[in-house]
PDB file of N, CA, C and O in Angstrom:
ATOM      1  N   MET A   1       0.107  10.640  16.740  1.00  0.00           N
ATOM      2  CA  MET A   1       0.622   9.310  16.493  1.00  0.00           C
ATOM      3  C   MET A   1       2.089   9.270  16.920  1.00  0.00           C
ATOM      4  O   MET A   1       2.849  10.207  16.674  1.00  0.00           O
ATOM      5  N   ASP A   2       2.457   8.195  17.546  1.00  0.00           N
ATOM      6  CA  ASP A   2       3.824   8.139  18.060  1.00  0.00           C
ATOM      7  C   ASP A   2       4.828   7.779  16.958  1.00  0.00           C
ATOM      8  O   ASP A   2       4.495   7.131  15.966  1.00  0.00           O
ATOM      9  N   GLU A   3       6.035   8.213  17.168  1.00  0.00           N
ATOM     10  CA  GLU A   3       7.106   8.041  16.179  1.00  0.00           C
ATOM     11  C   GLU A   3       7.423   6.572  15.921  1.00  0.00           C
ATOM     12  O   GLU A   3       7.750   6.204  14.792  1.00  0.00           O
ATOM     13  N   GLU A   4       7.334   5.731  16.939  1.00  0.00           N
ATOM     14  CA  GLU A   4       7.623   4.308  16.769  1.00  0.00           C
ATOM     15  C   GLU A   4       6.640   3.667  15.786  1.00  0.00           C
ATOM     16  O   GLU A   4       7.047   2.883  14.929  1.00  0.00           O
ATOM     17  N   THR A   5       5.365   3.991  15.904  1.00  0.00           N
ATOM     18  CA  THR A   5       4.355   3.458  14.984  1.00  0.00           C
ATOM     19  C   THR A   5       4.635   3.923  13.565  1.00  0.00           C
ATOM     20  O   THR A   5       4.588   3.129  12.625  1.00  0.00           O
ATOM     21  N   LEU A   6       4.924   5.195  13.411  1.00  0.00           N
ATOM     22  CA  LEU A   6       5.254   5.723  12.082  1.00  0.00           C
ATOM     23  C   LEU A   6       6.443   4.992  11.478  1.00  0.00           C
ATOM     24  O   LEU A   6       6.413   4.608  10.308  1.00  0.00           O
ATOM     25  N   GLU A   7       7.475   4.804  12.262  1.00  0.00           N
ATOM     26  CA  GLU A   7       8.680   4.153  11.755  1.00  0.00           C
ATOM     27  C   GLU A   7       8.430   2.695  11.383  1.00  0.00           C
ATOM     28  O   GLU A   7       8.976   2.210  10.392  1.00  0.00           O
ATOM     29  N   ARG A   8       7.619   1.996  12.159  1.00  0.00           N
ATOM     30  CA  ARG A   8       7.318   0.590  11.839  1.00  0.00           C
ATOM     31  C   ARG A   8       6.563   0.486  10.524  1.00  0.00           C
ATOM     32  O   ARG A   8       6.872  -0.369   9.694  1.00  0.00           O
ATOM     33  N   VAL A   9       5.570   1.355  10.328  1.00  0.00           N
ATOM     34  CA  VAL A   9       4.813   1.339   9.070  1.00  0.00           C
ATOM     35  C   VAL A   9       5.718   1.737   7.919  1.00  0.00           C
ATOM     36  O   VAL A   9       5.695   1.106   6.862  1.00  0.00           O
ATOM     37  N   ARG A  10       6.504   2.765   8.109  1.00  0.00           N
ATOM     38  CA  ARG A  10       7.423   3.216   7.054  1.00  0.00           C
ATOM     39  C   ARG A  10       8.388   2.095   6.657  1.00  0.00           C
ATOM     40  O   ARG A  10       8.658   1.905   5.471  1.00  0.00           O
ATOM     41  N   ALA A  11       8.904   1.361   7.625  1.00  0.00           N
ATOM     42  CA  ALA A  11       9.848   0.275   7.341  1.00  0.00           C
ATOM     43  C   ALA A  11       9.194  -0.831   6.512  1.00  0.00           C
ATOM     44  O   ALA A  11       9.804  -1.357   5.580  1.00  0.00           O
ATOM     45  N   VAL A  12       7.964  -1.179   6.851  1.00  0.00           N
ATOM     46  CA  VAL A  12       7.261  -2.239   6.115  1.00  0.00           C
ATOM     47  C   VAL A  12       6.987  -1.792   4.684  1.00  0.00           C
ATOM     48  O   VAL A  12       7.232  -2.548   3.744  1.00  0.00           O
ATOM     49  N   VAL A  13       6.489  -0.587   4.509  1.00  0.00           N
ATOM     50  CA  VAL A  13       6.161  -0.100   3.162  1.00  0.00           C
ATOM     51  C   VAL A  13       7.425   0.046   2.323  1.00  0.00           C
ATOM     52  O   VAL A  13       7.423  -0.294   1.140  1.00  0.00           O
ATOM     53  N   THR A  14       8.485   0.538   2.909  1.00  0.00           N
ATOM     54  CA  THR A  14       9.757   0.698   2.196  1.00  0.00           C
ATOM     55  C   THR A  14      10.302  -0.647   1.717  1.00  0.00           C
ATOM     56  O   THR A  14      10.989  -0.711   0.698  1.00  0.00           O
ATOM     57  N   ALA A  15      10.001  -1.711   2.441  1.00  0.00           N
ATOM     58  CA  ALA A  15      10.512  -3.038   2.095  1.00  0.00           C
ATOM     59  C   ALA A  15       9.749  -3.712   0.952  1.00  0.00           C
ATOM     60  O   ALA A  15      10.185  -4.754   0.462  1.00  0.00           O
ATOM     61  N   ILE A  16       8.630  -3.149   0.520  1.00  0.00           N
ATOM     62  CA  ILE A  16       7.881  -3.737  -0.602  1.00  0.00           C
ATOM     63  C   ILE A  16       8.670  -3.447  -1.878  1.00  0.00           C
ATOM     64  O   ILE A  16       8.843  -2.283  -2.240  1.00  0.00           O
ATOM     65  N   PRO A  17       9.146  -4.473  -2.556  1.00  0.00           N
ATOM     66  CA  PRO A  17      10.003  -4.231  -3.733  1.00  0.00           C
ATOM     67  C   PRO A  17       9.217  -3.727  -4.942  1.00  0.00           C
ATOM     68  O   PRO A  17       8.009  -3.944  -5.037  1.00  0.00           O
ATOM     69  N   PRO A  18       9.900  -3.057  -5.857  1.00  0.00           N
ATOM     70  CA  PRO A  18       9.242  -2.630  -7.094  1.00  0.00           C
ATOM     71  C   PRO A  18       8.591  -3.821  -7.796  1.00  0.00           C
ATOM     72  O   PRO A  18       9.168  -4.906  -7.871  1.00  0.00           O
ATOM     73  N   GLY A  19       7.400  -3.602  -8.300  1.00  0.00           N
ATOM     74  CA  GLY A  19       6.675  -4.655  -8.995  1.00  0.00           C
ATOM     75  C   GLY A  19       5.873  -5.559  -8.082  1.00  0.00           C
ATOM     76  O   GLY A  19       5.175  -6.456  -8.556  1.00  0.00           O
ATOM     77  N   ALA A  20       5.962  -5.338  -6.782  1.00  0.00           N
ATOM     78  CA  ALA A  20       5.196  -6.126  -5.812  1.00  0.00           C
ATOM     79  C   ALA A  20       4.174  -5.217  -5.137  1.00  0.00           C
ATOM     80  O   ALA A  20       4.290  -3.993  -5.184  1.00  0.00           O
ATOM     81  N   THR A  21       3.187  -5.823  -4.519  1.00  0.00           N
ATOM     82  CA  THR A  21       2.177  -5.063  -3.799  1.00  0.00           C
ATOM     83  C   THR A  21       1.883  -5.720  -2.461  1.00  0.00           C
ATOM     84  O   THR A  21       2.233  -6.876  -2.220  1.00  0.00           O
ATOM     85  N   SER A  22       1.239  -4.960  -1.609  1.00  0.00           N
ATOM     86  CA  SER A  22       0.735  -5.463  -0.344  1.00  0.00           C
ATOM     87  C   SER A  22      -0.609  -4.792  -0.113  1.00  0.00           C
ATOM     88  O   SER A  22      -1.049  -3.980  -0.926  1.00  0.00           O
ATOM     89  N   THR A  23      -1.252  -5.126   0.978  1.00  0.00           N
ATOM     90  CA  THR A  23      -2.513  -4.478   1.333  1.00  0.00           C
ATOM     91  C   THR A  23      -2.318  -3.664   2.598  1.00  0.00           C
ATOM     92  O   THR A  23      -1.360  -3.869   3.343  1.00  0.00           O
ATOM     93  N   TYR A  24      -3.231  -2.746   2.831  1.00  0.00           N
ATOM     94  CA  TYR A  24      -3.180  -1.956   4.056  1.00  0.00           C
ATOM     95  C   TYR A  24      -3.205  -2.876   5.276  1.00  0.00           C
ATOM     96  O   TYR A  24      -2.473  -2.651   6.240  1.00  0.00           O
ATOM     97  N   GLY A  25      -4.036  -3.897   5.233  1.00  0.00           N
ATOM     98  CA  GLY A  25      -4.129  -4.829   6.350  1.00  0.00           C
ATOM     99  C   GLY A  25      -2.862  -5.630   6.561  1.00  0.00           C
ATOM    100  O   GLY A  25      -2.460  -5.868   7.700  1.00  0.00           O
ATOM    101  N   GLN A  26      -2.224  -6.049   5.474  1.00  0.00           N
ATOM    102  CA  GLN A  26      -0.982  -6.807   5.605  1.00  0.00           C
ATOM    103  C   GLN A  26       0.143  -5.926   6.120  1.00  0.00           C
ATOM    104  O   GLN A  26       0.954  -6.366   6.934  1.00  0.00           O
ATOM    105  N   VAL A  27       0.197  -4.683   5.650  1.00  0.00           N
ATOM    106  CA  VAL A  27       1.208  -3.751   6.165  1.00  0.00           C
ATOM    107  C   VAL A  27       0.999  -3.557   7.664  1.00  0.00           C
ATOM    108  O   VAL A  27       1.958  -3.566   8.436  1.00  0.00           O
ATOM    109  N   ALA A  28      -0.253  -3.382   8.071  1.00  0.00           N
ATOM    110  CA  ALA A  28      -0.544  -3.207   9.497  1.00  0.00           C
ATOM    111  C   ALA A  28      -0.072  -4.421  10.290  1.00  0.00           C
ATOM    112  O   ALA A  28       0.586  -4.273  11.320  1.00  0.00           O
ATOM    113  N   ALA A  29      -0.403  -5.613   9.818  1.00  0.00           N
ATOM    114  CA  ALA A  29      -0.006  -6.840  10.520  1.00  0.00           C
ATOM    115  C   ALA A  29       1.514  -6.955  10.584  1.00  0.00           C
ATOM    116  O   ALA A  29       2.070  -7.275  11.635  1.00  0.00           O
ATOM    117  N   ASP A  30       2.182  -6.697   9.471  1.00  0.00           N
ATOM    118  CA  ASP A  30       3.645  -6.799   9.428  1.00  0.00           C
ATOM    119  C   ASP A  30       4.322  -5.764  10.327  1.00  0.00           C
ATOM    120  O   ASP A  30       5.443  -5.974  10.790  1.00  0.00           O
ATOM    121  N   ALA A  31       3.636  -4.649  10.568  1.00  0.00           N
ATOM    122  CA  ALA A  31       4.175  -3.601  11.434  1.00  0.00           C
ATOM    123  C   ALA A  31       3.811  -3.832  12.899  1.00  0.00           C
ATOM    124  O   ALA A  31       4.116  -3.008  13.762  1.00  0.00           O
ATOM    125  N   GLY A  32       3.155  -4.959  13.169  1.00  0.00           N
ATOM    126  CA  GLY A  32       2.772  -5.256  14.546  1.00  0.00           C
ATOM    127  C   GLY A  32       1.514  -4.525  14.985  1.00  0.00           C
ATOM    128  O   GLY A  32       1.302  -4.284  16.173  1.00  0.00           O
ATOM    129  N   LEU A  33       0.680  -4.174  14.005  1.00  0.00           N
ATOM    130  CA  LEU A  33      -0.551  -3.434  14.271  1.00  0.00           C
ATOM    131  C   LEU A  33      -1.751  -4.150  13.653  1.00  0.00           C
ATOM    132  O   LEU A  33      -2.488  -3.541  12.878  1.00  0.00           O
ATOM    133  N   PRO A  34      -1.964  -5.420  13.973  1.00  0.00           N
ATOM    134  CA  PRO A  34      -3.056  -6.157  13.330  1.00  0.00           C
ATOM    135  C   PRO A  34      -4.393  -5.458  13.529  1.00  0.00           C
ATOM    136  O   PRO A  34      -4.700  -4.944  14.604  1.00  0.00           O
ATOM    137  N   GLY A  35      -5.181  -5.458  12.450  1.00  0.00           N
ATOM    138  CA  GLY A  35      -6.498  -4.843  12.500  1.00  0.00           C
ATOM    139  C   GLY A  35      -6.488  -3.325  12.367  1.00  0.00           C
ATOM    140  O   GLY A  35      -7.522  -2.680  12.544  1.00  0.00           O
ATOM    141  N   ARG A  36      -5.337  -2.757  12.060  1.00  0.00           N
ATOM    142  CA  ARG A  36      -5.224  -1.293  11.986  1.00  0.00           C
ATOM    143  C   ARG A  36      -4.961  -0.806  10.559  1.00  0.00           C
ATOM    144  O   ARG A  36      -4.164   0.109  10.348  1.00  0.00           O
ATOM    145  N   ALA A  37      -5.635  -1.421   9.580  1.00  0.00           N
ATOM    146  CA  ALA A  37      -5.448  -1.052   8.177  1.00  0.00           C
ATOM    147  C   ALA A  37      -5.761   0.425   7.941  1.00  0.00           C
ATOM    148  O   ALA A  37      -5.057   1.093   7.184  1.00  0.00           O
ATOM    149  N   ARG A  38      -6.794   0.929   8.574  1.00  0.00           N
ATOM    150  CA  ARG A  38      -7.135   2.351   8.378  1.00  0.00           C
ATOM    151  C   ARG A  38      -6.041   3.270   8.900  1.00  0.00           C
ATOM    152  O   ARG A  38      -5.795   4.332   8.330  1.00  0.00           O
ATOM    153  N   LEU A  39      -5.395   2.870   9.967  1.00  0.00           N
ATOM    154  CA  LEU A  39      -4.284   3.657  10.491  1.00  0.00           C
ATOM    155  C   LEU A  39      -3.158   3.716   9.463  1.00  0.00           C
ATOM    156  O   LEU A  39      -2.557   4.771   9.256  1.00  0.00           O
ATOM    157  N   VAL A  40      -2.875   2.592   8.826  1.00  0.00           N
ATOM    158  CA  VAL A  40      -1.844   2.568   7.778  1.00  0.00           C
ATOM    159  C   VAL A  40      -2.239   3.519   6.654  1.00  0.00           C
ATOM    160  O   VAL A  40      -1.403   4.280   6.168  1.00  0.00           O
ATOM    161  N   GLY A  41      -3.489   3.485   6.241  1.00  0.00           N
ATOM    162  CA  GLY A  41      -3.957   4.397   5.199  1.00  0.00           C
ATOM    163  C   GLY A  41      -3.775   5.849   5.592  1.00  0.00           C
ATOM    164  O   GLY A  41      -3.351   6.673   4.781  1.00  0.00           O
ATOM    165  N   ARG A  42      -4.095   6.158   6.829  1.00  0.00           N
ATOM    166  CA  ARG A  42      -3.936   7.532   7.309  1.00  0.00           C
ATOM    167  C   ARG A  42      -2.468   7.941   7.332  1.00  0.00           C
ATOM    168  O   ARG A  42      -2.124   9.055   6.938  1.00  0.00           O
ATOM    169  N   ILE A  43      -1.609   7.045   7.790  1.00  0.00           N
ATOM    170  CA  ILE A  43      -0.175   7.348   7.818  1.00  0.00           C
ATOM    171  C   ILE A  43       0.335   7.607   6.405  1.00  0.00           C
ATOM    172  O   ILE A  43       1.068   8.570   6.180  1.00  0.00           O
ATOM    173  N   LEU A  44      -0.040   6.769   5.465  1.00  0.00           N
ATOM    174  CA  LEU A  44       0.433   6.955   4.094  1.00  0.00           C
ATOM    175  C   LEU A  44      -0.120   8.232   3.476  1.00  0.00           C
ATOM    176  O   LEU A  44       0.577   8.909   2.720  1.00  0.00           O
ATOM    177  N   ALA A  45      -1.365   8.564   3.794  1.00  0.00           N
ATOM    178  CA  ALA A  45      -1.959   9.791   3.253  1.00  0.00           C
ATOM    179  C   ALA A  45      -1.287  11.033   3.829  1.00  0.00           C
ATOM    180  O   ALA A  45      -1.088  12.019   3.120  1.00  0.00           O
ATOM    181  N   GLU A  46      -0.941  10.986   5.107  1.00  0.00           N
ATOM    182  CA  GLU A  46      -0.390  12.167   5.774  1.00  0.00           C
ATOM    183  C   GLU A  46       1.131  12.252   5.703  1.00  0.00           C
ATOM    184  O   GLU A  46       1.690  13.348   5.675  1.00  0.00           O
ATOM    185  N   ASP A  47       1.801  11.102   5.673  1.00  0.00           N
ATOM    186  CA  ASP A  47       3.259  11.106   5.835  1.00  0.00           C
ATOM    187  C   ASP A  47       3.960  10.187   4.838  1.00  0.00           C
ATOM    188  O   ASP A  47       5.135   9.867   5.022  1.00  0.00           O
ATOM    189  N   GLY A  48       3.268   9.760   3.798  1.00  0.00           N
ATOM    190  CA  GLY A  48       3.841   8.759   2.910  1.00  0.00           C
ATOM    191  C   GLY A  48       4.374   9.264   1.591  1.00  0.00           C
ATOM    192  O   GLY A  48       4.701   8.464   0.715  1.00  0.00           O
ATOM    193  N   HIS A  49       4.471  10.577   1.425  1.00  0.00           N
ATOM    194  CA  HIS A  49       4.870  11.118   0.132  1.00  0.00           C
ATOM    195  C   HIS A  49       6.244  10.657  -0.336  1.00  0.00           C
ATOM    196  O   HIS A  49       6.501  10.637  -1.540  1.00  0.00           O
ATOM    197  N   ASP A  50       7.126  10.289   0.575  1.00  0.00           N
ATOM    198  CA  ASP A  50       8.461   9.827   0.178  1.00  0.00           C
ATOM    199  C   ASP A  50       8.593   8.304   0.241  1.00  0.00           C
ATOM    200  O   ASP A  50       9.696   7.761   0.159  1.00  0.00           O
ATOM    201  N   LEU A  51       7.462   7.629   0.388  1.00  0.00           N
ATOM    202  CA  LEU A  51       7.431   6.158   0.441  1.00  0.00           C
ATOM    203  C   LEU A  51       6.815   5.603  -0.841  1.00  0.00           C
ATOM    204  O   LEU A  51       6.150   6.334  -1.575  1.00  0.00           O
ATOM    205  N   PRO A  52       7.031   4.324  -1.114  1.00  0.00           N
ATOM    206  CA  PRO A  52       6.359   3.707  -2.273  1.00  0.00           C
ATOM    207  C   PRO A  52       4.904   3.351  -1.929  1.00  0.00           C
ATOM    208  O   PRO A  52       4.499   2.192  -2.008  1.00  0.00           O
ATOM    209  N   TRP A  53       4.135   4.372  -1.547  1.00  0.00           N
ATOM    210  CA  TRP A  53       2.745   4.210  -1.120  1.00  0.00           C
ATOM    211  C   TRP A  53       1.883   3.536  -2.178  1.00  0.00           C
ATOM    212  O   TRP A  53       0.895   2.878  -1.853  1.00  0.00           O
ATOM    213  N   HIS A  54       2.253   3.695  -3.431  1.00  0.00           N
ATOM    214  CA  HIS A  54       1.446   3.156  -4.522  1.00  0.00           C
ATOM    215  C   HIS A  54       1.431   1.628  -4.533  1.00  0.00           C
ATOM    216  O   HIS A  54       0.592   1.030  -5.207  1.00  0.00           O
ATOM    217  N   ARG A  55       2.332   0.994  -3.808  1.00  0.00           N
ATOM    218  CA  ARG A  55       2.388  -0.470  -3.762  1.00  0.00           C
ATOM    219  C   ARG A  55       1.434  -1.058  -2.729  1.00  0.00           C
ATOM    220  O   ARG A  55       1.362  -2.278  -2.581  1.00  0.00           O
ATOM    221  N   VAL A  56       0.712  -0.221  -2.023  1.00  0.00           N
ATOM    222  CA  VAL A  56      -0.226  -0.676  -0.994  1.00  0.00           C
ATOM    223  C   VAL A  56      -1.651  -0.513  -1.524  1.00  0.00           C
ATOM    224  O   VAL A  56      -2.094   0.589  -1.846  1.00  0.00           O
ATOM    225  N   LEU A  57      -2.352  -1.642  -1.603  1.00  0.00           N
ATOM    226  CA  LEU A  57      -3.697  -1.680  -2.175  1.00  0.00           C
ATOM    227  C   LEU A  57      -4.740  -2.032  -1.117  1.00  0.00           C
ATOM    228  O   LEU A  57      -4.413  -2.442  -0.003  1.00  0.00           O
ATOM    229  N   ARG A  58      -5.976  -1.864  -1.492  1.00  0.00           N
ATOM    230  CA  ARG A  58      -7.076  -2.279  -0.628  1.00  0.00           C
ATOM    231  C   ARG A  58      -7.134  -3.813  -0.605  1.00  0.00           C
ATOM    232  O   ARG A  58      -6.539  -4.480  -1.452  1.00  0.00           O
ATOM    233  N   ALA A  59      -7.851  -4.351   0.365  1.00  0.00           N
ATOM    234  CA  ALA A  59      -7.922  -5.806   0.558  1.00  0.00           C
ATOM    235  C   ALA A  59      -8.441  -6.540  -0.676  1.00  0.00           C
ATOM    236  O   ALA A  59      -8.079  -7.693  -0.908  1.00  0.00           O
ATOM    237  N   ASP A  60      -9.285  -5.880  -1.465  1.00  0.00           N
ATOM    238  CA  ASP A  60      -9.847  -6.530  -2.656  1.00  0.00           C
ATOM    239  C   ASP A  60      -8.956  -6.376  -3.886  1.00  0.00           C
ATOM    240  O   ASP A  60      -9.350  -6.747  -4.991  1.00  0.00           O
ATOM    241  N   GLY A  61      -7.750  -5.825  -3.693  1.00  0.00           N
ATOM    242  CA  GLY A  61      -6.809  -5.686  -4.807  1.00  0.00           C
ATOM    243  C   GLY A  61      -7.008  -4.449  -5.648  1.00  0.00           C
ATOM    244  O   GLY A  61      -6.417  -4.329  -6.722  1.00  0.00           O
ATOM    245  N   THR A  62      -7.833  -3.520  -5.180  1.00  0.00           N
ATOM    246  CA  THR A  62      -8.075  -2.292  -5.931  1.00  0.00           C
ATOM    247  C   THR A  62      -7.291  -1.134  -5.340  1.00  0.00           C
ATOM    248  O   THR A  62      -6.824  -1.176  -4.202  1.00  0.00           O
ATOM    249  N   CYS A  63      -7.168  -0.106  -6.156  1.00  0.00           N
ATOM    250  CA  CYS A  63      -6.538   1.128  -5.720  1.00  0.00           C
ATOM    251  C   CYS A  63      -7.560   1.948  -4.927  1.00  0.00           C
ATOM    252  O   CYS A  63      -8.767   1.824  -5.131  1.00  0.00           O
ATOM    253  N   ALA A  64      -7.060   2.774  -4.034  1.00  0.00           N
ATOM    254  CA  ALA A  64      -7.940   3.681  -3.298  1.00  0.00           C
ATOM    255  C   ALA A  64      -8.559   4.660  -4.299  1.00  0.00           C
ATOM    256  O   ALA A  64      -7.837   5.216  -5.127  1.00  0.00           O
ATOM    257  N   PRO A  65      -9.867   4.883  -4.245  1.00  0.00           N
ATOM    258  CA  PRO A  65     -10.540   5.693  -5.269  1.00  0.00           C
ATOM    259  C   PRO A  65      -9.959   7.091  -5.478  1.00  0.00           C
ATOM    260  O   PRO A  65      -9.850   7.540  -6.619  1.00  0.00           O
ATOM    261  N   HIS A  66      -9.591   7.773  -4.428  1.00  0.00           N
ATOM    262  CA  HIS A  66      -9.130   9.153  -4.565  1.00  0.00           C
ATOM    263  C   HIS A  66      -7.724   9.273  -5.154  1.00  0.00           C
ATOM    264  O   HIS A  66      -7.299  10.368  -5.523  1.00  0.00           O
ATOM    265  N   ILE A  67      -7.007   8.164  -5.243  1.00  0.00           N
ATOM    266  CA  ILE A  67      -5.655   8.186  -5.818  1.00  0.00           C
ATOM    267  C   ILE A  67      -5.490   7.142  -6.916  1.00  0.00           C
ATOM    268  O   ILE A  67      -4.371   6.867  -7.350  1.00  0.00           O
ATOM    269  N   ALA A  68      -6.589   6.565  -7.361  1.00  0.00           N
ATOM    270  CA  ALA A  68      -6.549   5.413  -8.276  1.00  0.00           C
ATOM    271  C   ALA A  68      -5.783   5.688  -9.569  1.00  0.00           C
ATOM    272  O   ALA A  68      -5.010   4.841 -10.018  1.00  0.00           O
ATOM    273  N   GLN A  69      -5.983   6.835 -10.162  1.00  0.00           N
ATOM    274  CA  GLN A  69      -5.333   7.107 -11.444  1.00  0.00           C
ATOM    275  C   GLN A  69      -3.814   7.151 -11.291  1.00  0.00           C
ATOM    276  O   GLN A  69      -3.098   6.508 -12.058  1.00  0.00           O
ATOM    277  N   GLU A  70      -3.322   7.899 -10.316  1.00  0.00           N
ATOM    278  CA  GLU A  70      -1.875   7.989 -10.119  1.00  0.00           C
ATOM    279  C   GLU A  70      -1.301   6.661  -9.635  1.00  0.00           C
ATOM    280  O   GLU A  70      -0.228   6.247 -10.072  1.00  0.00           O
ATOM    281  N   GLN A  71      -2.018   5.996  -8.733  1.00  0.00           N
ATOM    282  CA  GLN A  71      -1.544   4.720  -8.207  1.00  0.00           C
ATOM    283  C   GLN A  71      -1.439   3.685  -9.322  1.00  0.00           C
ATOM    284  O   GLN A  71      -0.439   2.974  -9.418  1.00  0.00           O
ATOM    285  N   SER A  72      -2.460   3.599 -10.157  1.00  0.00           N
ATOM    286  CA  SER A  72      -2.449   2.656 -11.283  1.00  0.00           C
ATOM    287  C   SER A  72      -1.288   2.932 -12.227  1.00  0.00           C
ATOM    288  O   SER A  72      -0.606   2.009 -12.672  1.00  0.00           O
ATOM    289  N   ALA A  73      -1.069   4.191 -12.525  1.00  0.00           N
ATOM    290  CA  ALA A  73       0.019   4.559 -13.439  1.00  0.00           C
ATOM    291  C   ALA A  73       1.379   4.165 -12.860  1.00  0.00           C
ATOM    292  O   ALA A  73       2.234   3.643 -13.577  1.00  0.00           O
ATOM    293  N   ARG A  74       1.576   4.413 -11.578  1.00  0.00           N
ATOM    294  CA  ARG A  74       2.856   4.057 -10.951  1.00  0.00           C
ATOM    295  C   ARG A  74       3.049   2.541 -10.923  1.00  0.00           C
ATOM    296  O   ARG A  74       4.152   2.051 -11.164  1.00  0.00           O
ATOM    297  N   LEU A  75       1.993   1.810 -10.633  1.00  0.00           N
ATOM    298  CA  LEU A  75       2.101   0.348 -10.602  1.00  0.00           C
ATOM    299  C   LEU A  75       2.398  -0.208 -11.991  1.00  0.00           C
ATOM    300  O   LEU A  75       3.252  -1.082 -12.144  1.00  0.00           O
ATOM    301  N   ARG A  76       1.693   0.298 -13.001  1.00  0.00           N
ATOM    302  CA  ARG A  76       1.939  -0.168 -14.366  1.00  0.00           C
ATOM    303  C   ARG A  76       3.381   0.125 -14.786  1.00  0.00           C
ATOM    304  O   ARG A  76       4.000  -0.686 -15.475  1.00  0.00           O
ATOM    305  N   ALA A  77       3.915   1.267 -14.380  1.00  0.00           N
ATOM    306  CA  ALA A  77       5.300   1.620 -14.715  1.00  0.00           C
ATOM    307  C   ALA A  77       6.287   0.627 -14.100  1.00  0.00           C
ATOM    308  O   ALA A  77       7.403   0.475 -14.596  1.00  0.00           O
ATOM    309  N   GLU A  78       5.884  -0.044 -13.030  1.00  0.00           N
ATOM    310  CA  GLU A  78       6.729  -1.061 -12.389  1.00  0.00           C
ATOM    311  C   GLU A  78       6.420  -2.468 -12.902  1.00  0.00           C
ATOM    312  O   GLU A  78       6.995  -3.449 -12.428  1.00  0.00           O
ATOM    313  N   GLY A  79       5.511  -2.558 -13.873  1.00  0.00           N
ATOM    314  CA  GLY A  79       5.199  -3.849 -14.460  1.00  0.00           C
ATOM    315  C   GLY A  79       4.083  -4.618 -13.773  1.00  0.00           C
ATOM    316  O   GLY A  79       3.889  -5.803 -14.041  1.00  0.00           O
ATOM    317  N   VAL A  80       3.349  -3.954 -12.892  1.00  0.00           N
ATOM    318  CA  VAL A  80       2.235  -4.615 -12.206  1.00  0.00           C
ATOM    319  C   VAL A  80       1.018  -4.590 -13.114  1.00  0.00           C
ATOM    320  O   VAL A  80       0.597  -3.530 -13.577  1.00  0.00           O
ATOM    321  N   LEU A  81       0.457  -5.763 -13.364  1.00  0.00           N
ATOM    322  CA  LEU A  81      -0.714  -5.887 -14.214  1.00  0.00           C
ATOM    323  C   LEU A  81      -1.976  -5.637 -13.403  1.00  0.00           C
ATOM    324  O   LEU A  81      -2.226  -6.311 -12.405  1.00  0.00           O
ATOM    325  N   LEU A  82      -2.763  -4.670 -13.836  1.00  0.00           N
ATOM    326  CA  LEU A  82      -4.072  -4.418 -13.249  1.00  0.00           C
ATOM    327  C   LEU A  82      -5.121  -4.705 -14.323  1.00  0.00           C
ATOM    328  O   LEU A  82      -4.971  -4.288 -15.472  1.00  0.00           O
ATOM    329  N   VAL A  83      -6.158  -5.402 -13.954  1.00  0.00           N
ATOM    330  CA  VAL A  83      -7.254  -5.704 -14.872  1.00  0.00           C
ATOM    331  C   VAL A  83      -8.500  -5.052 -14.308  1.00  0.00           C
ATOM    332  O   VAL A  83      -8.928  -5.362 -13.196  1.00  0.00           O
ATOM    333  N   ASP A  84      -9.079  -4.144 -15.085  1.00  0.00           N
ATOM    334  CA  ASP A  84     -10.242  -3.386 -14.629  1.00  0.00           C
ATOM    335  C   ASP A  84      -9.979  -2.711 -13.286  1.00  0.00           C
ATOM    336  O   ASP A  84     -10.850  -2.672 -12.417  1.00  0.00           O
ATOM    337  N   GLY A  85      -8.764  -2.178 -13.127  1.00  0.00           N
ATOM    338  CA  GLY A  85      -8.421  -1.420 -11.938  1.00  0.00           C
ATOM    339  C   GLY A  85      -8.102  -2.225 -10.699  1.00  0.00           C
ATOM    340  O   GLY A  85      -8.090  -1.688  -9.592  1.00  0.00           O
ATOM    341  N   ARG A  86      -7.843  -3.514 -10.876  1.00  0.00           N
ATOM    342  CA  ARG A  86      -7.502  -4.343  -9.710  1.00  0.00           C
ATOM    343  C   ARG A  86      -6.505  -5.411 -10.090  1.00  0.00           C
ATOM    344  O   ARG A  86      -6.341  -5.743 -11.264  1.00  0.00           O
ATOM    345  N   LEU A  87      -5.837  -5.950  -9.075  1.00  0.00           N
ATOM    346  CA  LEU A  87      -4.936  -7.069  -9.303  1.00  0.00           C
ATOM    347  C   LEU A  87      -5.754  -8.303  -9.669  1.00  0.00           C
ATOM    348  O   LEU A  87      -6.815  -8.533  -9.088  1.00  0.00           O
ATOM    349  N   PRO A  88      -5.281  -9.090 -10.611  1.00  0.00           N
ATOM    350  CA  PRO A  88      -5.953 -10.364 -10.873  1.00  0.00           C
ATOM    351  C   PRO A  88      -5.905 -11.243  -9.619  1.00  0.00           C
ATOM    352  O   PRO A  88      -4.980 -11.119  -8.816  1.00  0.00           O
ATOM    353  N   ARG A  89      -6.862 -12.102  -9.448  1.00  0.00           N
ATOM    354  CA  ARG A  89      -6.944 -12.931  -8.244  1.00  0.00           C
ATOM    355  C   ARG A  89      -5.666 -13.724  -7.965  1.00  0.00           C
ATOM    356  O   ARG A  89      -5.303 -13.920  -6.806  1.00  0.00           O
ATOM    357  N   ASP A  90      -4.994 -14.173  -9.000  1.00  0.00           N
ATOM    358  CA  ASP A  90      -3.789 -14.980  -8.779  1.00  0.00           C
ATOM    359  C   ASP A  90      -2.602 -14.152  -8.297  1.00  0.00           C
ATOM    360  O   ASP A  90      -1.583 -14.722  -7.909  1.00  0.00           O
ATOM    361  N   ARG A  91      -2.704 -12.824  -8.311  1.00  0.00           N
ATOM    362  CA  ARG A  91      -1.628 -11.960  -7.825  1.00  0.00           C
ATOM    363  C   ARG A  91      -1.900 -11.426  -6.418  1.00  0.00           C
ATOM    364  O   ARG A  91      -1.049 -10.749  -5.841  1.00  0.00           O
ATOM    365  N   ARG A  92      -3.070 -11.721  -5.865  1.00  0.00           N
ATOM    366  CA  ARG A  92      -3.402 -11.205  -4.530  1.00  0.00           C
ATOM    367  C   ARG A  92      -2.978 -12.137  -3.466  1.00  0.00           C
ATOM    368  O   ARG A  92      -3.181 -11.859  -2.284  1.00  0.00           O
TER     369      ARG A  92
END
């Protein structure tokens, strides 16, 4: 993966403020990579340890299953309300 793509995704994710969320698809679109939500997920999984990766959710407002417990805990610590493991519809 090229450095420019990494930097664009990193910049978008870094700009998500505490207490706010985005989706993998929206991050991809904002980074100039429409339709590349899976690429964003891969970047965050491989290179996102120093980013606020927990603020990026799936399109349906849920946490990724393999990181759901930690992601939910981090979001709740920032005041994000999750109901049954997902954002309420009015917050998506």
